[in-house]
Every structure is written in structure tokens, then in C-alpha cells.
LOKE-740943 format. One record per residue (C-alpha): residue in one letter; residue number from 0; x, y, z. Coordinates in steps of 0.1 Angstrom, whole numbers, m for minus. Each point is the difference from the previous one (the first is absolute). Layout:
N
 res   n     X     Y     Z
   A NUM     X     Y     Z
...
REM end
This chain:
569
 res   n     X     Y     Z
   M   0  m357   384   907
   K   1    24   m21    22
   L   2   m20   m31   m11
   L   3     4    10   m37
   G   4    37     5     6
   R   5     4   m35    14
   I   6   m20   m15   m28
   N   7    21    19   m25
   N   8    32   m14    15
   S   9   m12   m36     3
   S  10    15   m24   m25
   Y  11   m31   m22     4
   S  12   m25    27    m8
   I  13    m3   m10   m37
   F  14   m11   m34    10
   W  15   m28    14    21
   I  16   m10    23   m29
   L  17    m1   m30   m24
   L  18   m20   m20    25
   F  19   m26    27     3
   W  20    m1     4   m38
   V  21    m3   m37    m8
   V  22   m28    m6    26
   L  23   m18    31   m14
   N  24     3   m14   m35
   I  25   m11   m35    10
   F  26   m33    15    14
   S  27    m5    22   m30
   A  28     7   m29   m24
   Y  29   m23   m24    18
   Y  30   m30    23     4
   T  31     2    20   m32
   G  32   m18   m13   m31
   I  33    20    m7   m32
   A  34     4    30   m22
   H  35    m9    m2   m37
   D  36    35    m3   m13
   E  37    11   m23    28
   A  38   m27   m24   m12
   Y  39    13     2   m35
   Y  40    35    m8    12
   W  41   m14   m29    21
   V  42   m13   m15   m33
   F  43    36     5   m14
   S  44    12   m22    29
   Q  45   m24   m27   m11
   H  46    17     0   m35
   L  47    37     4    10
   D  48    21    11   m30
   W  49    32    19    m7
   G  50   m21    30   m11
   Y  51   m34    16    m4
   L  52   m13    26   m24
   D  53    m3    28    26
   H  54    29    m8    24
   P  55    29   m23     7
   P  56    m5   m31    22
   A  57    14    10    35
   V  58   m34    11    13
   A  59   m15   m34   m10
   V  60    28   m20    15
   L  61    m4    19    34
   I  62   m37    m7     0
   W  63     6   m37    m9
   L  64    25    m4    28
   G  65   m24    16    25
   Q  66   m29   m22   m10
   L  67    22   m30     8
   L  68    m2    12    36
   L  69   m36    13     3
   D  70   m29    m1   m24
   N  71   m15    34    10
   N  72     7    37    m3
   L  73    29    m2    24
   G  74    15   m28   m21
   V  75    m2    20   m32
   R  76    19    29    17
   S  77    22   m18    25
   F  78    32    m1   m21
   N  79    m4    36    m9
   I  80    m1     9    37
   L  81    32   m20     7
   L  82    17    15   m31
   N  83   m10    35    11
   A  84    14    m5    35
   G  85    33   m12   m14
   S  86     2    30   m23
   I  87    m6    24    30
   Y  88    28   m16    19
   L  89    23     4   m30
   L  90   m11    36    m5
   W  91     9     7    36
   K  92    35   m15    m5
   I  93     4    24   m30
   C  94   m13    30    19
   K  95    19    m5    32
   I  96    33     6   m19
   Y  97   m10    37     4
   G  98    m8    m4    37
   K  99   m22   m22    22
   D 100   m33    19     4
   I 101   m27   m27     3
   I 102   m27    26     9
   L 103     6    20   m32
   F 104     3   m32   m20
   S 105   m33   m14    13
   F 106   m21    31    m4
   L 107    14     7   m34
   Y 108   m10   m35   m11
   F 109   m34     1    17
   G 110    m5    34   m15
   I 111    m2   m14   m36
   A 112   m35   m12    m6
   A 113    11   m22   m29
   F 114    23   m20    23
   H 115   m31    m8    21
   V 116   m19   m13   m31
   Y 117    29   m20   m15
   S 118     9   m15    34
   F 119   m30   m24    m1
   I 120   m18     5   m34
   I 121    18   m23   m25
   V 122     4    18   m33
   P 123    31     3   m22
   D 124    11    32    16
   A 125     5   m18    33
   P 126    27   m24   m10
   L 127    15    28   m23
   L 128     6    22    31
   A 129    16   m29    19
   A 130    21    m8   m31
   S 131    11    36    m4
   V 132    13     1    36
   L 133    20   m31    m8
   Y 134    13    16   m32
   F 135    12    32    16
   W 136    16   m20    28
   F 137    20   m23   m24
   L 138     7    30   m24
   K 139    18    17    29
   K 140    20   m31     7
   Y 141     8    m4   m37
   L 142    12    36    m4
   A 143    23    m5    30
   K 144    14   m33   m13
   D 145   m10   m16   m34
   S 146     8   m35    10
   I 147   m16   m31   m17
   R 148   m21    m5    31
   N 149   m13    36     0
   C 150    m6    m2   m37
   L 151   m21   m32     5
   L 152   m20    15    29
   L 153    m7    32   m19
   A 154   m11   m20   m30
   M 155   m24   m20    22
   A 156   m14    32    14
   I 157    m5    14   m35
   A 158   m18   m32   m11
   F 159   m22     1    31
   M 160    m9    37    m8
   I 161   m10    m8   m36
   Y 162   m18   m32     9
   S 163   m20    22    24
   K 164   m10    27   m25
   Y 165    13    12   m33
   H 166     5    34    16
   G 167    32   m15    14
   F 168    16     6   m34
   L 169    m3    38     6
   I 170    21    m3    31
   L 171    28   m16   m20
   I 172    m3    27   m27
   F 173     3    27    26
   T 174    29   m17    16
   I 175    19     1   m33
   V 176   m11    37    m5
   A 177    15     8    34
   L 178    32   m20    m6
   P 179     6    m3   m38
   K 180    36   m12     7
   L 181   m15   m33    11
   L 182    m4    m9   m36
   F 183    38    m1    m3
   K 184     5   m25    29
   R 185     3   m37    m8
   S 186   m16    m8    33
   F 187   m31    19    m9
   W 188    m5   m21   m31
   L 189     5   m30    21
   V 190   m29    12    21
   A 191   m20     5   m32
   L 192     8   m35   m11
   F 193   m10   m16    33
   S 194   m32    21     1
   T 195   m10   m11   m35
   I 196     6   m36     9
   F 197   m22     3    31
   F 198   m27    18   m20
   L 199     2   m23   m31
   P 200   m31   m21     8
   N 201   m22    32    m2
   I 202    17    11   m32
   L 203    m7   m34   m16
   W 204   m36     1    13
   Q 205    m4    34   m17
   V 206    14   m12   m33
   N 207   m22   m31     1
   N 208   m31    21     6
   E 209     9    27   m26
   I 210    12    25    26
   P 211   m35     9    14
   S 212    13    21    29
   L 213    20    23   m22
   E 214   m30     6   m22
   Y 215   m23     6    30
   H 216    23    24    18
   I 217    13    19   m30
   S 218   m29     2   m24
   G 219   m30    m9    22
   R 220    m1    30    23
   G 221     2    31   m21
   N 222   m21    15   m27
   L 223   m15    28    21
   P 224     1    37    m9
   Y 225    21    21    23
   R 226   m20    11    31
   I 227    15    25    24
   K 228   m17   m19    29
   D 229    21   m31    m8
   T 230    31    21     8
   T 231   m14    18    30
   N 232   m14   m33    14
   Y 233    34   m16    m6
   F 234    17    25    24
   L 235   m28    m4    25
   G 236     6   m38    m3
   L 237    37     6     8
   L 238   m10    17    32
   L 239   m25   m28     8
   I 240    25   m29    m7
   T 241    27    17    21
   G 242   m21     9    30
   P 243   m25    15    m3
   L 244    10    23    30
   L 245    37    m7    m2
   G 246     1     5   m37
   F 247     8    37     3
   I 248    29    m6    22
   F 249    14   m28   m21
   W 250    m1    21   m32
   F 251    16    30    19
   I 252    28   m23    11
   I 253     7   m16   m34
   F 254     6    35   m14
   K 255    22    10    30
   T 256    20   m31     6
   R 257    35    m4   m14
   V 258    14   m33   m10
   I 259    35    m9    11
   N 260     7   m32   m19
   R 261    m9   m20   m31
   W 262   m26   m21    18
   E 263   m19    30    13
   R 264     1    15   m35
   V 265   m18   m31   m12
   L 266   m26     5    27
   K 267    m7    36   m10
   V 268     0    m6   m37
   T 269   m24   m29     5
   V 270   m25    23    18
   F 271     2    27   m27
   G 272     1   m26   m28
   F 273   m34   m14    10
   V 274   m14    35     5
   I 275    11    12   m35
   F 276    m8   m33   m18
   F 277   m36    m1    11
   F 278    m4    37    m3
   I 279     8    m4   m37
   A 280   m23   m30    m1
   S 281   m29    21    14
   F 282    m2    18   m33
   R 283   m14   m31   m17
   S 284   m18   m19    28
   K 285   m12     0    35
   I 286    27    m8    25
   E 287    m9   m21    31
   P 288    17    11    32
   N 289    13   m35     8
   W 290    21     0   m32
   N 291    24    23    19
   S 292     2   m23    30
   P 293    36   m11    m7
   L 294    13    35     7
   L 295   m12    m3    36
   I 296    31   m20    12
   P 297    27    24   m12
   L 298   m21    30    10
   F 299    m4   m15    35
   I 300    37    m7     4
   L 301    11    35   m10
   S 302   m27    16    21
   Y 303    11   m20    31
   K 304    36    11    m7
   Y 305   m11    37    m1
   L 306   m24     0    29
   I 307    24   m17    24
   H 308    21    32    m1
   H 309   m29    26    m1
   L 310   m17    m4    34
   Q 311   m28    26    m5
   L 312   m12   m16   m32
   R 313     5   m34    15
   K 314   m26     8    27
   I 315   m25    12   m26
   A 316     6   m32   m20
   I 317    m6   m22    31
   V 318   m33    18     8
   L 319   m12    m3   m36
   G 320    10   m36    m1
   A 321   m19    m7    32
   I 322   m31    17   m14
   T 323     3   m21   m32
   L 324     3   m31    22
   V 325   m33     8    17
   L 326   m17     7   m33
   S 327    14   m32   m15
   L 328   m12   m20    30
   S 329   m34    15    m7
   F 330     1   m12   m36
   R 331    10   m35    11
   F 332   m30     0    24
   Y 333   m23    12   m27
   A 334    13   m26   m25
   S 335    m5   m29    25
   N 336   m33    10    14
   D 337   m33    m3   m20
   E 338   m20    20    25
   V 339    23    30    m2
   Y 340    m4    m2   m38
   N 341   m38    m1     2
   N 342     0    31    22
   L 343    24    19   m23
   S 344   m13   m10   m34
   P 345   m32    21     1
   L 346    21    31    10
   I 347    29    m3   m24
   D 348     4   m17   m34
   I 349    26   m27     9
   K 350    12   m25   m25
   N 351    m8   m34    15
   E 352    28   m26    m5
   F 353    m1   m17    34
   H 354   m36    m4    12
   F 355   m27   m26    m7
   W 356    17   m16   m30
   E 357    m3   m34    14
   D 358   m38     5     4
   W 359    m1    14   m35
   S 360    18   m31   m14
   Q 361   m25   m23    18
   S 362   m29    20   m16
   I 363    14    m6   m34
   A 364     9   m37     8
   A 365   m36    m6    11
   I 366   m13    10   m35
   A 367    29   m18   m18
   D 368    m9   m33    18
   G 369    33   m16    m9
   K 370     3    14   m35
   P 371    32    20   m10
   V 372    m5    38     2
   V 373    12    22   m29
   F 374     4    37    11
   L 375    m2    25   m27
   S 376    32    22    m2
   S 377    10    m4    37
   Y 378    30   m20    10
   Q 379    m5    14    36
   L 380   m35   m15     3
   A 381    10   m33   m15
   S 382    30    m1    24
   K 383   m21     9    31
   Y 384   m26   m26    m9
   T 385    26   m28    m4
   N 386    19    10    31
   Y 387   m31    m2    22
   T 388   m18   m29   m15
   R 389    28   m20   m16
   E 390   m23    m5   m30
   L 391    10     5   m37
   S 392    m4    35   m14
   H 393    13    20   m29
   S 394     3    36   m11
   Y 395   m13     4   m36
   N 396    19    31   m11
   A 397   m15    23   m26
   V 398    17    27   m21
   Y 399   m15    26    23
   Y 400    20   m14    29
   R 401    36   m14    m2
   K 402    19   m32    m2
   N 403    11   m17    32
   Q 404    13   m34    11
   Y 405   m33   m17    m7
   D 406     7     4   m37
   L 407    31   m21     4
   W 408   m13   m28    23
   E 409   m18   m30   m15
   I 410   m32     7    20
   E 411   m18    11   m32
   N 412     8   m34   m16
   K 413   m17   m17    30
   L 414   m32    20    m3
   Q 415    m8    m8   m36
   G 416   m32   m19    m3
   Q 417    m8     3    37
   N 418   m31    15    16
   V 419    11    32    17
   L 420   m13    29    20
   V 421    10    34   m16
   V 422     2    29    24
   S 423     4    37    m7
   K 424     5    30    23
   Y 425   m22    21   m24
   K 426   m36    m4   m11
   R 427    m3   m19   m33
   E 428   m29   m10   m22
   N 429   m17   m33    10
   F 430    21    m3    31
   Q 431   m17    m6    34
   T 432     9    19    32
   V 433    14   m14    33
   I 434     3    22    30
   T 435    32    m8    19
   P 436    15    15    32
   I 437    22    21   m24
   G 438   m29    12   m21
   G 439   m18   m11   m32
   Y 440    16   m23   m26
   Y 441   m14   m14   m32
   Y 442     1   m35   m13
   T 443   m12   m25   m26
   E 444     5   m37    m7
   I 445    15   m12   m32
   E 446    m2   m36   m11
   N 447    28   m13   m22
   F 448    21    31     7
   R 449    24    11   m28
   S 450    25    28    m1
   Y 451    28     6   m24
   N 452    27    21    17
   K 453    25   m28    m8
   I 454    m4     8   m37
   K 455    29    23    m9
   I 456    m8    26   m27
   E 457    28    17   m19
   L 458    m2    28   m25
   Q 459    18   m11   m32
   N 460     2    33   m19
   K 461    16    30    17
   I 462   m20    32     6
   S 463    14    33    13
   T 464   m19    30   m15
   L 465   m35    m2   m14
   N 466   m25    24   m15
   A 467   m29    12    21
   G 468   m34   m16    m8
   D 469    16   m24   m25
   T 470    m2   m38    m4
   Y 471    32   m20     4
   P 472     6   m37    m5
   L 473    14   m19    30
   V 474    14   m35    m5
   V 475    m1   m19    33
   R 476    14   m34    10
   L 477   m18   m21    26
   K 478    21   m26    18
   N 479   m15   m26    22
   Q 480    19    m1    33
   F 481   m25   m23    17
   L 482    11   m36     7
   V 483   m30   m13   m20
   P 484   m15     8   m35
   V 485   m26    28    m3
   T 486   m27     7   m26
   F 487   m14    32    15
   T 488   m35   m17    m1
   E 489     4   m21    32
   N 490   m29    18    15
   P 491   m26    13   m25
   E 492   m15    23    27
   L 493    34    18     2
   P 494     6     9   m36
   V 495    36    13    m5
   N 496     8    32   m19
   L 497    32    19    m7
   V 498     0    35    16
   V 499    23    29    m6
   S 500     0    24    30
   I 501    16    34    m6
   F 502    11    21    30
   Q 503    13    35     6
   H 504    16     7    34
   K 505   m16   m32    14
   K 506   m35    11   m11
   L 507   m19   m22   m24
   I 508    m6    20   m32
   L 509   m12   m25   m26
   E 510    m9   m37    m1
   Q 511    m6   m21   m31
   E 512   m11   m36    m2
   F 513     8   m25   m28
   P 514   m13   m35    m4
   L 515    24   m29     1
   P 516     3   m22   m30
   K 517   m14   m35     3
   L 518    28   m26     4
   S 519     0   m30   m22
   K 520    17   m19    28
   P 521    10     7    36
   L 522    29    23     7
   E 523    25   m23    17
   S 524    23    11    28
   N 525    27    24   m13
   Q 526   m16     2   m34
   S 527    m9    33   m16
   I 528   m26    16   m23
   R 529     0    34   m17
   Q 530   m28    24    m7
   Q 531    m3    35   m15
   L 532   m20    27    17
   H 533   m10    34   m13
   L 534     6    25    27
   K 535   m17    34     0
   T 536    23    25    16
   P 537   m11    28    24
   E 538   m13    32   m14
   K 539    23    22    21
   P 540    38     2    m4
   G 541    21   m10    29
   S 542    20   m28    16
   Y 543   m20   m33     6
   Y 544     6   m36     9
   M 545   m21   m31    m7
   Y 546    m5   m36    11
   I 547   m12   m27   m22
   S 548   m21   m25    20
   L 549   m24   m29     1
   K 550   m34     7    15
   P 551   m20   m31    11
   G 552   m38     8     3
   N 553    m8    29    22
   L 554    33    m2    19
   D 555    25    29    m5
   P 556    27    m3   m27
   G 557    30   m18    14
   I 558    37    10    m1
   N 559    13   m20   m30
   S 560    24    24   m17
   K 561    27    23    12
   K 562    m7    37     1
   I 563     3    15   m35
   N 564     9    37    m1
   F 565    m8    21   m30
   K 566    m7    36   m11
   V 567   m29    15   m19
   N 568     5    31   m22
REM end
């Protein structure tokens, strides 16, 4: 106990804690395989831009910077490790205002499993957590003195948050909810102006690409009937993301703690704001636990403040934090050790993101023999393959899947007319089987590959309510967004048809194929043609949505149109 007391009183202890943490993260980063989404963001870094369909560009920039230092797993994650260490130091500077208790601070931090994951795994939540620490630090300074300097620094922190993940907008909204009088301050509008200027490149990117992120995040995730398990799992996810063991203490504290100033009010409202916002969202879609990760920083600060004055609960928190640290170290060991995974996988069904994927990619590459690889509806497989082999690959996204950044890149243009290997996770007719270290995959070779996801299809006549079992005319417009002319007959072995796919609650209900008209001349880039289809509506009344697609050969219908919602009476 005397030793702990000396550590607690040492002004140098935070540096020893950070050294331990950075070294631990370096080992984890180096020996742990790239996770699925990390591979996807690594491909982002190979196509640097001001925005991407799924997320803003901060994660790509961090990976790109790290790859300048080292071309391996540690390089991918190195800048995230440094950013995380800096955010911990700044978080300590915030917390020590309430008292210098490095033991409590350390075990509270080590007691949140999400902090272990985001300390070396590079996903958008990682820079968002660092950016939110910076935001709350500069918000405190701004509320104390709204000078031009503090306005500029706060605006930079805001831009960093939103460049990290669009969830950063919610923190701003909850700040205004907590302090509505900010709307009447000139300096606040100066902050808004500076933030907008800093974030303008992403805004312009969104406009130039028809605002794909808004469409994806707002309309691309719902359409599920309410399931009670989505709400119960949501609250279990809250305990998971805030602990898991310390979660009970954190939530007890947030209800007990009293705020004493405007800044603390923002912290508390931010916590409850996220909880309420995603609780409401759970009534229309499944909520991932990590979507609530931004509440971790204000929850941590208020919990530290409370525990430093409640010694009995402080002791319990330290013990639970120590147990979580041991469990998290076990996870790191599992994630970095293939032999441990081999011993555990027959006993428990573990999702494999970290093990044997380099060997898997070599198995696919051996069959491809230098040809580009087209993965059916899997941006993760396409990204993993390119990350490990540095060979060209593409995700051909079908209506049964979802759009992703591969739909915006020009990779599909490059593949037209090439001989490719097509790979599927699922068994398909006329596909051969390859056994990889990850399991069985299915493949076929296509000469003169043709796909048409760059053809944009728009419905010209509006539909809202239709009669069950009726036939309804649809007028569609096909616009060529390829860089070259198309005839839809480039490969006679891949005949192209129009397909209308009707879904209810993400389940395919009805699919109808229509032949394309023969073109008298090639459809030039940016030119359009129109066609009328005769849609047969579902027999049962209800709410539905459809996609209108092009289907080449025996490939699945692509994603050519936006989601079209309608009702059947």
C-alpha cells in the first residue's frame, strides 16, 4: 500500500503508465492480424480522398501516415497508437483537476475493454475517442474564456471529431441541448463558421458524389420490424461498451453524480443524449455497441470525479478494473496467437477476424494466377485480399447486400473486358470449391468480365400506394456512368436483363426479370435511355421497398437504383 501511495503521489507516474500502454499496444499491433474493417480502411488509404461512403477520411489518413513509416501491421496502426497515448495524457490533465489519483485513473481506463481494442485496432471510433477528449478540453477553455484563440481551437477539435466519424455531430447537438444559450453568443457562431470552413472539403465531396453518406446512414440501415431483442440487446451493449465489469458502477454514478457547472452539464447531457438517441433508433434497426463509444469520455470523467471522493466504491472499481485488464490481456494474446485460436475454436464458436487470413489470401491468389479477383458482395474479403497480396480486387455488390466504397471507386471500370476470378463465400451453381485455412470458398473464372453497377437507374414515375396482385407500369431511365460506351452485349455469355427485386423487412419477397431493348447504337458515357416495365405487385398488403437492377448472366442483380419505398393495399 505504501508503494501504491508513492506511485499515486508521483508526478511522473503518468509517463510510466503511458510507456507501459504504448509498449503493450506496439506488441499487439505487430503480432495481431488485420481485422476485416481495418483492411477496408487500409484500402481507403490507398485511395486518399476527402470522404468515403461509409465514413469520413481521418481513419484513412492515419493509416496512410503509418504506412510511410512501416509497411506492415504495426505501420497500419502506429499513428493510432501515438494518438491514443496523447489522448490519455490529455484525459489525465482533465481528470486531475478533481484530484491526482493515478491508480484510480489507470484502472478505470484499463477497466474499459473498448479502450483496449481502440488503442491499437484502427477503426473510426479510435480517432473519434481521441478527438472527443480534445473537444471537451477545448470546450472547457472556451466556456471559461471565449477568445478568438479558444474559438479557433474548439473549431479545430470539432472538425477533427467529424472527420473521424459522423457521430461527432451528435456531440455538438447534445452540447447545444445542454447549453441552448450558446446559440445567442456571437463567439459560438464564430466557432460554427471556423468548423464549417475546416470541414468544407468533405461537404464538397459529399455534394459532388450525390451525398452518399447521408443516404447510407439515414435510409440504408432501417426497414426492420420492431423486435424486443433489439432493445434488450441495446442495453446489454451499453454495459459491454462501458465495461463490461465496470459498466454497472459507471451507470450507477451517472445517475448519482451532480453537475456543478456548464461544462459538466454538457458531459452529463452527452451521456444521456447518446443513450436516448440510440434507444429510440433501436425501434427501427439493430444498434451496434460501438455506436455509443463517444459517451465513454464524458462518462469516464464524471465517474472519476465521483469515485475520487467515495473511497469504498473506488476500491471496488480498481479491483474490477484490474480484472478487466487481465481479461483484456487474454484477448490480446488470443488475437495475436494462431495456436491459441486453434485450441479454442473447436470448443467455442469464435468469429475469426485475425487468424490465417494471409494464408487464405495466398490460397486465392494461387488460383487467380495474377488475374484480378471479384468477390461477390463482400467488401471485407476484397479488402483483406488486396491488403495481403497487393493484387487488384473488387467487391461486386448485389441488391441482397449493400453499397460500399467499392461502388464509388473506379475499380469496376478497370475490370471491364478483363479475365477475372470470381469468388463467393457461399456455394453457387457451376462454381468450383477451394479449401483454404479459413474454410471452403467457391470460385469460377470469367473471360471478358462485364458488370453494370456503374449504370444508374432512376424511376421516372412516382409510386406510393399500389393494389395487391395488380400490374403497374414503371418507367425507368438508365444512365451510363462508365467512362466508355456500353451496348449491354459486350459479352454474349453474360446476357443482361433488368430485374426488379421487392423486399419486406430486408427479406426478398418477389423478383421479376425483364429483357433489355436492343440498342441501335452504343450508349455513350453520361447518355441515357428509357424503358417501361410492367411490375406485378405482391399479393399481400403491407410496406415494401424495391431495387431496379441490371443482372449480367448468372451473377446477382447489382445495385443500380436507390431504394424505392411503396405500400400495397
